[in-house]
N, C-alpha and C positions, 0 to 999 in steps of 0.2 A: 809235605803230603799229609802226615798225621795231624799236624797243627791245623791245617786247612779243613780237614775232615771234622775235627772237634769243634772248630769255630763255626762251621756250617751247621752242625747238629744243634749247637746251643743257640744259634741265631733263630732257629725254628722253634725253640723250646723255652723262650724267655718267660712267658706267663706261666707255663706249666712248672718251670723250675722255681719261680717266685712262690707259687702256691704249694709246692711239694711238701715243704717242711711243716705246714700248718693245716693241710687238707683234712686230716682226721687224727684220731688219737694215736693210731699206730705210727704214722709219719711224724707226729709231734714228738715221739720218743727220741728220735735222733736229735731234734732241735733242743728239747728240754734237757736231755742228758748232756749234750755239749755245753749248754749254758750252766748247768749244775757244776760241772768241773771247771769251767772258766771262772765262775764265782770263787772257787777255791784257790785258783792259781794266779789270776790277773792282779796286778797292783791296783790300789784304790783309784788312782787317776793315771793319766798318761796318754801317749800317742801310740795307737795300735795300727799295724798293717794288716788289712784283710786281703790276703794274697789269693787271687783266683776266686774272688768273692761273688762272681756272677751278678745277678740282678740286685744284690745288696741286702738280702735278708739279715745277715749278721751285722753288716755295717750299720744298718738302721737300729738294730737292737742295742749294739754297743754305744752308738751315739746317744740313744735315748737314756742310757745308763750313765751318761756324763763323760764318756771317753772322747778324745779326739781321734779321728779315724781317717786313714787313707785307704781307699778302695782301689785295688788293681785287678783288672781282668783283661783277657785278650780278645773278648767278643764285643765289638762296638754296640750291638743291639742290647746286650746286657747293661752296658754302661749308660746308654740313653735311657733305658727303663729305670735304672737306679737313680739317675739324676732327677727324674720326675717324682719318684717316691720320696727322695730326700727333700725335695722342695715341698711336696704335699705335707710331709711331717714337720716342716719348718726346722730342719736340722742342718741347714747349710753352714751355720757357724761352727758346728762340731765336726762335720765331714770336711776335713782340711783339703782333700784333693780326690778327684776321681780320674784315674789314669789308665790308658790302654797299655798293656804289656803282658809279658809272659813270666811265670815264676822261674823259668830257666835263666832269665837275665834281668836281674834287679839293679843293674849298674847305675840307673838314675838315682839310686839311694846310696848315701855314704855308709861306711861301716858304722855299726853301733848307733843307728838312728832311732830305733823304735823301742818303746818300753815293753812291748809285747808283739809277737807275730803269730797270726792265726792263718791257717790254710785249710779250710773246712769244706766237707761235702765230697771231696775227691779230686781236686785239681791235680794232685801228684799222681793219681791213678791214670790221668790222661796224658802222661808223659811216657811214651812207650820205650824210647831209647834209654837203655840203662845208664849210659854216660850222661845223658841229659837229666835223668832223674837224680843222679849223684850231684850234678851241678846245681840243680834246683834246691836240693837239701842244703848244700853248702851256701847258696845265696840266702836262703831263709835264715840260716844261722848267722851269716855275716852281718845282716842289717839289723839284727837284734842287739840291744845293749847287753853288756855283761851283767849277769844276774837276772835277766829277763826271761819270762816264759815263752816257749815256742810250742804251739799246739797244732797238730796236723792230723786230719782224718782221711782215710782211703777206703776203697771198696774191697770187701773181703772175697777171697777165692773160694773158700769152702762154702760160703753162703751162695755164691753163684752156682756151684755144682748142685746144691740143694734146689735152687730155682729150676735148673735143668730137669731134675728128677720130678719136681712137682708139676711143671707147666710145659716143658719143651722136650719130651722124651724122644720125639722124632729127630732132634738134633744130635742125639748120641751116635747116629750113623754118619754124621757129617764131619769132614776133616777139622773144622774149626773147633769142635768140642775137645778133641784130644790135644789140640794146640793149647787151648785155654787150660785144660787139666794139667798138662805137663810143663807149661811155661808161664802161665798166668796172663799171656798176651792174647788180645782180641783185636783184630785190625779194624773192626767196625763196619762190616758189610751186611749185617742183618739186625735191624731194629734199633740197636744201640750204637754209640760211636766208639772210636778206638779207645781201648782201655787196658791198663795192666791191673789185674786183680792180685791182691797181696795175701800171702800167708802171714800170720802175726809174727812169727819168728823172723820172717824176711823184713818186715817193717822195723822190728827192733834192731836187727843187724844193720839196717841202713842208717840208723842214727847212732849206733855204738861206735866207739873209737873216734869220736869227733869232739868238738869243743862244747859238749853239752852233757848234762847229767840227765838220764832218763828217769823220770819220776813215776811213770806208770803207763798202763795201757787200758783201754776201755772198749767193750763191745757196746756200741751206742744203742742198738735195739735190744741187747741183752738176751735173756731167755725168752723174750717175746718174739724173737726173730722168726719170720715166716708164718706168723699166726695173726695176720691183720684182722680177719673176721672176729676172732675170739677177743682180741684186744679192744677193738672198737665196740663190741658188745659190752665188755666188762666196764669200759669207761663211762657207760651210762649209769652205773651204780657208784655213787660218790664214795661211799664208805669202803666198798670192796676195791675200788680203783686206788684209793689212798694206800690200802694195805699192799696192793700189787706194786705200786710205785716204790714203797719202802723195800719190798723184796727185790725189785729191779736194781735199786741203787746198792743193795747189799751184795748182789751177785754179779753185776756187770763188769767187774774188774777181775773176776775169776778167769784164769787162763783158758779153760775149756769153753767158757762163754764168749770170751773175746774171739776165739777161733771161728765160731760159727756166725758171728754177727754180720749183718749186711754192711755196716760201716765200722771200721776199727780206728780208734783214735789213740795217738801217742802224745804224751805230755812230757816235755823236756824243759830244762832250765839251762841257759847259756852260762858256761863257767867263766 
């Protein structure tokens, strides 16, 4: 039921999701910050799994940078769109495969297959069942080679509550608000699809006591979270924007900043 709801939602959102990460300076923060940390932790070359990679924005970026990439997503419309973009970019030799599947079951891939595994933008947030989330994390770890990085980003709970305050105060009277607030779970019946919103300590705990070393956590929008108008205006001034980006990268790993970010990223290395 949940998987079908998520798949239906993203079938209708393919082009919007493709544009989302580059549509303006504010949304590019998520994309640029993710790439900033990938540059620090990915190996120089190798085979990368882009798990839950949607219409292929990160697949194409990684392939452009010389990596071999496997794109996996459960929405056929995303994969069809990604194949067109890959062909347009002439990256077919670098995109080893484009496959339909769920991050909950990566059994098509053998243990220790990939030189890095990324799961970016929130695929893990769309797994509502806690047992399935646990299995998805185990699968993402299993298919990574020993010593390889694993980078996962999710959607933050505290950020969502701030959005409710800013934009949807009428929803505070509705039962789904307290359900989200108290459990992080949203079944997807109003505007967005089924989603589990994470607290940072919950995400950290989900990867602790596993076959990984946790290297750090990042608030991808950082202290710019929930200020799109101000960020987009600031980005028009090249000098000030450069100073702000430096400030962003200096602060986006601070625990308090991680907690309020729209997207929270955890960086691990398989032991």
